[in-house]
C-alpha positions in Angstrom: 123.8 105.0 115.6 124.7 105.6 119.7 122.7 109.0 119.9 119.6 106.9 118.1 119.4 104.2 120.8 120.0 106.9 123.4 116.8 108.9 122.4 115.1 105.4 122.7 116.1 104.8 126.5 114.6 108.5 127.0 111.7 107.5 125.4 111.5 104.8 127.6 112.1 102.2 124.8 114.6 99.5 125.3 115.0 98.5 121.3 113.8 99.4 117.7 111.4 96.5 117.7 109.6 98.0 120.8 108.9 101.0 119.6 107.6 99.4 116.2 105.2 97.2 118.5 103.8 100.6 120.4 103.7 102.3 117.3 101.9 100.2 115.0 99.0 98.1 115.7 99.1 94.4 114.7 97.1 93.1 112.4 94.8 90.0 113.2 95.1 86.6 111.8 92.4 87.7 108.8 93.8 90.8 107.7 97.1 89.6 107.3 95.4 86.6 105.4 94.0 89.5 102.9 97.6 91.1 102.6 98.9 87.7 101.3 96.1 87.1 98.7 96.1 90.7 97.8 99.2 90.5 96.7 99.1 86.9 95.2 96.5 88.3 92.8 98.0 91.5 92.2 101.5 90.1 91.2 100.5 87.6 88.5 98.4 90.0 86.7 100.8 92.8 86.6 103.6 90.4 85.6 101.7 88.9 82.5 100.2 92.3 81.9 104.4 93.6 81.6 105.0 90.8 79.6 103.2 91.4 77.1 103.9 94.9 76.6 107.7 94.0 76.4 106.2 92.1 73.5 104.1 95.0 71.7 100.7 92.7 72.7 99.0 95.6 75.4 97.8 98.5 74.9 100.1 99.9 77.0 104.1 100.0 77.0 106.2 98.7 79.3 107.1 102.7 80.5 103.2 103.4 82.3 103.8 99.8 84.3 107.2 100.7 85.8 107.7 101.7 89.3 105.9 103.5 91.1 102.4 103.0 90.1 99.4 103.0 92.3 96.7 99.9 92.8 94.4 102.1 90.8 96.0 102.8 87.9 96.9 98.9 87.7 93.6 98.4 88.2 92.8 100.3 85.2 95.8 98.8 83.0 94.6 95.0 84.0 90.7 96.3 82.7 92.0 97.5 79.2 94.2 95.0 78.4 91.3 91.9 79.5 91.2 90.4 75.9 94.8 90.9 75.8 95.3 88.4 78.9 92.6 86.2 78.2 94.4 85.4 74.6 97.4 84.9 76.1 95.7 81.3 77.0 96.6 81.6 81.2 93.4 82.6 82.4 90.9 80.9 80.3 87.5 82.9 81.4 88.5 83.5 85.2 90.3 87.0 84.9 87.1 88.9 85.4 86.7 86.8 88.8 90.2 87.8 89.8 89.8 91.7 89.0 86.5 91.6 91.0 88.4 89.8 93.9 90.8 92.3 93.8 88.6 95.4 93.1 87.0 93.9 96.7 90.3 93.5 98.6 91.3 97.3 97.4 87.9 98.3 99.5 88.9 95.7 102.7 90.8 98.9 105.0 93.1 96.9 105.7 94.4 95.1 102.7 97.6 94.4 101.0 96.7 97.1 98.0 95.4 100.0 100.4 98.4 99.5 102.6 101.2 97.8 100.3 100.5 98.9 96.6 97.8 101.7 97.1 97.8 104.8 98.0 99.5 104.4 101.3 102.6 103.2 99.8 105.3 103.1 97.2 106.0 100.2 94.6 109.6 99.9 94.7 110.5 97.4 92.8 109.1 95.1 90.1 111.6 92.5 88.9 110.7 90.8 86.1 112.9 91.2 83.0 114.1 87.6 83.1 111.0 86.1 84.3 111.6 82.5 83.0 115.0 82.2 84.5 114.5 84.4 87.9 112.3 85.0 90.9 109.2 87.3 89.8 108.4 89.5 92.4 107.7 92.8 93.9 109.1 95.1 96.8 107.0 97.7 98.3 107.6 100.2 101.0 104.7 101.8 103.6 106.4 104.3 105.6 102.8 104.5 108.0 103.0 101.1 108.7 106.7 100.8 109.0 106.1 97.9 106.4 108.2 97.1 103.6 107.1 93.8 101.7 108.5 91.3 99.0 105.9 89.7 96.8 107.0 86.7 94.9 105.2 85.5 92.1 104.4 81.7 92.4 105.7 78.9 90.8 105.5 78.7 86.9 108.2 77.9 85.0 110.8 74.8 85.3 113.2 77.3 87.1 110.7 78.2 89.8 110.0 75.0 90.8 113.8 73.6 90.6 114.2 77.0 93.4 111.1 75.2 95.4 112.8 71.9 95.4 116.2 73.7 97.1 114.4 73.6 100.8 117.6 73.0 102.8 118.7 76.7 104.7 121.3 78.6 104.6 122.5 80.9 107.7 123.4 84.5 106.9 123.9 87.6 108.5 120.9 89.7 109.6 120.9 93.3 108.5 118.7 94.7 111.0 120.8 93.6 113.9 122.8 96.3 113.0 120.3 98.7 114.1 118.8 96.3 116.7 120.7 94.6 119.1 118.1 92.6 120.5 117.3 90.2 117.3 119.9 87.6 116.5 122.6 88.2 114.7 122.3 85.8 112.0 119.1 84.0 110.5 118.1 81.3 107.9 116.9 81.8 104.7 115.5 79.1 102.1 119.0 78.0 99.8 116.8 78.3 96.7 115.7 81.7 96.9 119.0 82.9 98.4 120.8 81.5 95.2 118.3 83.1 93.2 118.4 86.4 94.9 122.9 86.2 94.6 121.9 85.4 90.8 119.8 88.4 90.6 122.0 90.5 92.3 125.2 90.3 90.3 124.2 88.6 86.8 
């Protein structure tokens, strides 16, 4: 670890954070908004399609929806299962509009779907097996942008809303501090999310 920081200093960087800022251009507010919108649109449809696949009510098996998976493949499978998703009762007549919006966002040069779930990024985790009792979320890694993104599905179940209500924060060790001493030793996490994370890891 010492040699890593010594090399940073030799290159004129005082911290990992400074290296990151010079190597990776920051997205503007509009682009960041596109990132969030893309993720929100995607995770609902993927989670619903995976649920249908587990029940045998989709044209694909759950194996085909396991990460790693590209956004083009996700869109292809969603389109092939439009009728099944509508019949599930969660979309009414809005599914086609969501798919069209998703396709428009994939054409956005800095959208999450090109940078987070697309060719430049690996979808490394999609947690939804116990979707009625645990937080549904996905984890993606973008090496080019040095970005790890955790995408949470919005509140759907009673358990989700109970988790949301636990708004107090709990202090935990900051793992980034181990590699960048300029960051705080601890950080605050939403108590509900932290509790669900612990339950997911150790159940």
